[in-house]
N, C-alpha and C positions, 0 to 999 in steps of 0.2 A: 484565438479558440476558447472557445468559453463552453464550460460543462452544462448542458440542456438538463441533464438526468444525472443526479450523484445521490444515490440511496442506500448507500453502504450502512448508513449509523441506524436508518430507520429498518434495514433489514437486521441488522445485529440485535438492537433491540426490540424485535421480536423474540427473543430468547433471554437476552440479558440485560435487565434495566440499569443503565450508567449511571443514576442518580445518586448523587453521595459518593459514588466510588472514589477511589485513588487509582490511576491508572498511568502505566510507562509506556510510550511508545516508542517502538523500534522503527526507526526510517520516516522522519516527519515531513522531510523535505521542505516545501515553502512554508509548512505550517499551515494550509487552506483548508485540510481534512480536522486538523489538532483544535483549530479555534471552534469547529462544528462539535467536537467531541466535548469540548470546555462548558459549552451550555448545559451540561446535564454532569459532569464528574465534579467533584470536590476538589480536588488536584490532580494535575497532568504532569509528569517528567517525561520531556520528549527529548531524543537524540537523533541525531543526521551526520553521517559521517561528512558530508561537503561542509565546511566552514561557511562558503558563501551563502549557501542555501538557509542556513542556520540564521545569518545575519539578514537576511531578507524575512524570514519568519518572525524575528525580533521587531523587526521594524514593521512589517505587513499585518503580521495575526497575532500581536500580543494579545494577553489578557492576565489579569492578576492571578488567577488559578493555573497559570503554565510558566514553567520553566523550561526553555531550550537550551541545549547544549550540544556540543559537538561530541560524538560518543560512536562506539562499535558495537555489533549486535554481539561478537565474540567476548564483549567484555563490559556487561553493563556495571554502569556506576550506581550502583542500589545495595543494599543490606539484603539478608535470607529474609524471603517472605515477608516483604512491607509492602506490598502492592495486591488490590483486589483485582486488578485486570492487567494484562499484558497483551497488546496487541501489535503484531506485524505490519505495517500498511504498506503492503504493495514491497516487501523489503526483503523478504527472505531468499527468494529467487535470486536476489544481487549480492547475497553471500556466496564468497566462494563453496564450492559445492563439498570439499572435503572438509569444511569448517559448518555447515550448515547444524549438524547435529549439536556441536559446540554452543551455538546460538539458542539452539531450542532447549539445551541443558541450562543456559544463564537464565532464559524465561522461566523453566522450572524453578530453578534457585530464587527467584527475586518474585515470585508472585506467593500469594498467602495459600495454606494447603486445602483451603477451599474454592480460591480463587477460579480466574479463567483465563487461558492463552488463546489469544485469537489470531489468524492467521487468514488476513485479508490478501487475496494473492489475485493477479490476470490470469484469466483460462486461455483458452486455445483457440476459441473463436470469435468472430466479429471483424466488420469491415476497418474498423482503426487499426487490428492486428495485421490483416492484412495488405495493409497501407507500410505498417513497418517494416513488412517482409520485403514488398514489391520493390519499395524506395529506399529501403536501408534508411527508414527513417523513426527519429524517437530513439528506442533502444533498440531497435533492429530485431533481427531473430532471436528471439530467448526461449525456442520453444524446449530445448534441451534443460536449462537453468530452470524452467517453470516446471518440466516433469520429475526432475529431481527432486523440487522443493517439497513438491507433492508426495512422493513416496517417501521422502525423508519425515514427514509428518505423521503420515499413516505406519508408518514402521516403527516409528521410537517408542522404546517400551516403557517409558514414562509418561506417556501421554493417554489419555482416555477420552474419546470422542465422544462430545455431548451433541453435535449437530452440524451437518454439513448445508448448507445454503447457497442457493444462486442468485446473482445481483448482476446489475449490466449499468454502465457508465457511457452516455452518451454524450459526444462533443459535436459542435458547429464551428466550420470555418466560413468568416467572412468572404474568403477570395483565394486564389493561388498562392498569393504574396502571405497570407495570413498561415497558408498552410507550411510552406517555405521557412518563414520565421520562427514558427511553433514546433514544427517537426523536424527541421533540419536535417532533408533528405540528401543522403549523398549522390543518390541516382536523381539526379533532377532534369529529367526529361519533361519539358513543359508540358508537349502535348498529350504524354500518357498520364500526369498528375492530373490534367484539367479534365481529361477524359474521366478517369478515375472519380476526381469529385464531382463532375456532373451526373455521373450515373448514380453516385448516392445523395445529391441534392446538398453537397456540401456539409453531408451530416455522418458521423461516422461512429458505431456501436463496437463497443467492448463489454465482452461478456466477465464477470468475476465469479471467483470462488470462495467463501467464507466458511474456513472450517472452525469451528469452536470446542476448546479440549479442557479436561482439569487434568491436574497432576495426579500421578496414582501416589 
């Protein structure tokens, strides 16, 4: 699986210039997006709860201005008002629903008074998400978690919305085998998966939503 299109950074920078900014990333995964942001930022501190992914990020996407660490959204290892930007990279919906406000409170705590909090999240539409639901693939059906994350950011009393932006990520699969190894579907009906992939020419699209806030 490879990304044919991943324009999240360009979309965000249409509103916020990352140049020479200090950034705290919540949910860096393997660091593939962290390293893109590092081209502009002065310093990035990136956390991820999965220790194996942190090691992969250190191995595959290291840069002098990036520090990777195991960490959790509900307890950010940073001082008060120390970062220009905090970004949740496709991660807020993975936080337990009852702790989403805690995670947002932590972001507000560590961002500077005039800084920005960015919530980059999967939206609800796109053939990639159809595949996740139909074949219980990748992260499966996360519609409830996505809706809860969206509701929490819009209703948080200490967040002032600056912008809501639409974006899209496009993935290409080389074959049925590539889809299975990348997406790990638990419903592995080869004929149905092949039919789905052929219908979409092995290219699947995922709508994204980017919400930008400042703390009150």
